[in-house]
N, C-alpha and C positions, 0 to 999 in steps of 0.2 A: 257849500251846498247852495244851489240856485233853485227857486221855485218858479216855474213858468206855466203859462196857460195858453190854450188856443181859444179864440173867440171870434164869432161872427154872428150877427143877429139875423142872418139869413140861413135857414136850414138847407140841407141837401148839397153842401159843398164838399163833403168828404172829410170833414173836420176830425171825426173820431177815427176814421181809417188812417189819416195822416198822423194823428197823435199816437196811435198804437204802433205804427211802423217807425215813428221817431224814437219811441221807447226802445224798440228792438235794435235800431241802428246805433243808439247811444250805448246799448249793451255790447254790440259788436265792437265798439271803440274802446271797450274796457271800462265804461262809466257805469257805476252802480246807480240804478234808476228805479224810482217808485212812480207808478201811475195811479191817480185818484180820479174816479169817475163821478163828477158832480152834475152830469146831464141826466135828468130823469128818464130819458129814452134809453140810457144804459148801453149805447152802441159800443163804446170802448170796452165795457165789461164783456159783452157778447163776443167781441173779437177775440178776447183772451181766454175765456173759459166756456165750457159747455153749459147750455141752458139748464140741464139737469143738476149740475153742480151749483149753479146760481140759485136754482129753486130750493135746494137743500139749505143753503145759507140763509135765504129769506125765511124759509119755513121755521127754522130754529129761532129766528128773531121776532116773528110776527106778534106774539103775545106781548113782548116787551116794548116794541115800537108803538103798539096801541096804548099801552099803559106801563110806563117804565118804572113806576113805583113798585111793581111786582118783582122787579129785578133786585135780588138781595145777594150781591157778591157771588153770582153764579160763575165760579171759576172755570167750570167745565166749558161753559159757553165762550169764555175769554181765551181758551186754549186753541181755538180754531178761528179762521178768518171771519171777519164781520164786515158788513156794509158800512159805507161812510155815514149813512143816516143813523145807524146804530151807534157809531162813535160820537155823533153829534147830539144824540138823544138826551144825555144827562144835562147838557147845557140848555137844550131846548126846554126841558122841564124844570130847570133851575135846581137840579140835584147835584150831589157830589160826583166828581169824576171817578173813573175806574182807578184802582190801585195799580193795575197792569194794563198794557195795551195788547190787544189780540194780534197774532201774527198776520202778515199780509198773505195773499195768494202768491205762490211762487210760480212764475211763468218760465223763468230760466235762472241760471245760477246767480246772476246779478240784476235780475229784472223782476220786480214785484208789483202787485196790483191790490188796491183797496176797491172792491166792487161798488157799483152804484146801486141805487134803489129808487123805485118809482115814487116812494112816499116822501122824497126830499122836500116837496112843497111845504110840508108841515114845519120844517126848520125855517124855510123862507118866510112863512107867515110870522114866526116869532121874530125874525130879523126886522120885519116891517113894524111890528108892535113895539119893539124896544129901541128902534132907531133914534127917536128923539131923546131918549134917556142918555145916549152917548154924549150929548152936548152938556149934560149935567154931571158927567163923569160917573154915572151910575155903574156900579161894579158888574151887575149882570148884563147890562147893555154892552159894556166894553168886552166882557167875556164872550158874548154872543158874536160880535162882529170880528173878533180876532181868533175865534176858535178853530177855524179852518187852517189858518197859519200855524196855530199852536200844535194842531195834530201833525202837521208836516214836520215841525221841529221835534216833537216827541218821537216820531218814527225815525227821524234822522239821527237823534241821539242814540237810539238803539242799534240802527242798521248802517249808519254812516253812508248816506247816499251822496252821490255827486249831483244828481238832478231829481227833482220831483215835478211831474207833469200833471196838470189838472185839466180835465176836459169839462167844458161848460155847455149849457143849453143855448139855443139860438134866441136869446132874450135880452132885453135891456132892463130887466127887473132888478130888484134889490139884492138877490143872491149873487148875480153876476157882478153887480156894482161892488159888492164886498170882496168877491174873489179877485177881480181885476185890479182893485185898489190895494190889495194886501199881498199879492204875489210880487216877485221881483221884476217880472216883465211878461208881456204877452205878445202874441203875433196873430195875424188875421189870414187864414186860408181863404182864398177868393177864386171865383170863376171869372173868365173874361166876358162879362156881360154888364148890362145896364144896372142890374140889381146889386152887383158888387160895388159899383161906383156910389150908388145911393146908400148902400149899407155902410160904407166907410164914412160917408157924410154923417149919417145918423150916429154912428159910433163916436165920431170925432166930437160932436156937440155934447154927447154924454160924458166923454172922458174929462173934459175941462171942468164940468160941473162936479163930477165925482172927486177929482183931485182937490178942488176947492173945499168940498165938504169934509174930506178926510184931513186936510191941513187944518181946518177950523177945529175939528174934534181934537186933533193932536195938540194944538196950542192951548186948549182948554183943560186938558187932563194933567195929572201929576206925572213926574218923571218916571216913576216905577211902572206906570201903565203904558208909557210911551215905548218901553222895551218890547211890548207885544206887537208893535207895528214895524213895517219895513222902514229902511232909511229914506226911500223915495216912494211916492205914491203914483200909480198909474203910468207905467213906463212901457211905451210902444216899441217893440223890437223890429217891426216891419211886416211885410206881407209876402205871401207866396201865391202864385197861380197854381191851381191844383185841379186835376181831373178834366183837363181840356183836351179836345180832340185834336189829333195831329194831322196837319195837311202838308205833305211834303212838296206839293206843287206851288204853295205860296212861299216865296222866298223872303223870309224875314228871320230875325235872330232866334225866334222861338218856334218856328215851323207851325204857326197858327194860321187859321183862315184870316183873311185881311180884316173882316168885320170884327173878329175877336181880338186881333192884334191892335186895332184902333182903340179898343177899350183898355187894353193893357197899357198902352202909351199914355192914357189919361190918368191912370191911378196915381203916379207921383204928384201931379199937380193937385189932385183931390186931397191927398195926404197933406201937402203943404198948406192948402187953403182951409182945411177943416180939422186937422189934428195939430193942436198948438205946439209951439216949440218946447214948452215946459213938459210936455208928454213925450218928447223925442229928442231931448238934448244930446244924448250920447250917439245918435245916428249921424253918420257923415252924409254929405250930399249924394255920394255914390250909392250908399245903402238905401237911401230913400228912393232913388231912381231904379234900383235893381231888386227883383224878387229874391227872397232868401233862397240860396242855393241856385240862383239863376234858373236854368232850364232843367235842373236835376229831376224834379218830380212834377213838372208841369203837365205832362201828357197822361191821358187816361190809360189805365191798364186793362180796359174792357172788363172781362169777367174775372180777372185774376183776384181782385179783392174779395169778391163773394165766395170764391173757392177757398181762399185762405181763411176767411171767417168760418166757413163750414168745418175746416180742419183745425181751427183755433191755433193758427201759426202765422208768422209773417209770410209774404208772398215767396220770398226766396227759399223758404224751407218746404214749400209745397211738394216738390218732387220726392224728397226723402220721406216726409210724413206720409204722403199718399202711398208710395211704394211699400213702405213698411206695413201700413194697414192693409193694403191689397194682398200682401203675402200672409199676414197673420190674423186679420180680423175683418173679413169682407162684410160680416153682418153689421158692423159699426157703420161702414160706408153706406150699406143698403138702408139701414134704419134712418139715416140722415139724408137719404135721397141724393147722394153725391154721385154725379155722373162720371163715367170713366174719363180720365185725363190723358190726352194724346202725349206720348213721350216726346214727340217732336217739339212740343212747347216747353219742355223742361228748361232748356237753355234760356228762354226769355223770362221764365220765372226767376231763375238764378240771377239774371242780369239786374233785376230790381234792387238787389242788395247794395251794389256800389252807388246807385242813384240816391238811395236814402242815406247812405253814409255821407255822401257829398252834401246833402241837405243838412244833416246833423252837424257836420263840421262848420258849415256856414253859419248856422244858428249859434253854435258854441262861440264862434268868433265875436258875434254881436253881444252875447252874454258877458264875455270877458271885458267888454268895454263899459259895462254898467257901473 
């Protein structure tokens, strides 16, 4: 099982959309996958489930997220999916963990989701409070900074996943430091612009510091506590250009406008200059030079992602899901203000499947080299 994350400290790059479709693409490849939403904006969650379903999950948890000491082995609550903040709450409050783990949301036969929650900042606050204690091998501090990885391992032990995907917020704060340092690897979705170049520079300077901090903690703690950590800290899997506009008149390898293409050409040198070798030892020169999946998912799908999100399915399933609802439940479509979909576009929706599978295969190849 591999735990991977998507990360960019610039928002609006389509990170959650990419993560959601990556999960579905891995599922299409026969890989059992769990997605965990640790972005307070919960975009990954909203892609996967209806907001009314999410509201019901949150509503049942509200009392206990506010004051978890009220929770007394409420087994009924643990028989249904719970948010990631609810799962982290015993550690946040320094209380005993659950005897059982709640089931994930089932999106497909081999694709599951642990929903996000806006209140995750409370757990991040505890991370900040307890961080220094990790250097003194304090049990609660170590438990707090390793809890996200432990949850991944607990769910894997029960469901036997091939991959776990963690979505993150666009931040260089302590929550993301903990996630990126304790997953097996992460990659950066980027757009072909100046902000992405500076974003990679900012991330790079943080990565080396995070790696140094975690190595220090690792060397100070006992061997039994080291088992809670990954074998390597802060491993960069590469980047991909995402959601860029296609220009067929500009003749370059990615069919991008020349101005955008010039930014893409600069990304490998920025990676080499600002992301240290210790964070990318497993990457070949070619992998540094090339986006994950090459041009598989580079170009924008225009309105396709928003339509897919409205229907809570990947883009390639839109024709079937929409047609089924149109025949059987038009009131559902009307309630969510989903506009009629031109059947002439069905083929283009379906074509996205192979592109995301190509991307997933490329990422898997890099993961196999870790």
